[in-house]
C-alpha positions, 0 to 999 in steps of 0.5 A: 693216611689219606684215602688213595683213589684206585683207578683201572689202567684205562683211567690211569692212562687218561690221567697221564694225558692230563699231566700225571706222571706214572711212578712205577715202583717195580724193580729195575729188572721188571721195569726194563722188561716193559713199562708205561710210556713216560714212566719213572722207575723208583723201586719200592722193593729191590731184588737181592740174592736173599729175595725182595727187600725194601728200598730204604731210600724209596721216599727220599728218592721220590722226593729228589725226583719229584720235589713238588709235593703237589705233583700228580702221580699214578703209582703202579707195580706189577699187580697192586700190593707194592703200589699200595704200600708205596702210596702209604709211604708217600701219602704224608708228603704227596697230595695227588696220588692215584693208584693203578689198581691192577698194576702192570698186569692190568696195563698189559691186559688193557693193551695200553701204550708200553715202552721198553 
């Protein structure tokens, strides 16, 4: 796996202004409660009655939404673990991945633009 650059939320927000897309890998329920403006939600894990389970279609869904494998993306979750695993899953196919190191929690703490 290529080394994925981890950036603070403020730097992630600046990257969005330069053409990066925010790929939010949290559950749809988490995403609906608030997310970075313009973010695309493709969950890495899904909330089921039995708990959180992997989204077996994650990589395929990302490929359908972002067919250009050079498309620059900031990947984020709530606090970092899911986005770390999501980046690992995407790294063999995508060349311009950056991870929001502190996820949504850090985004909110930095008072960055959010949508619901």
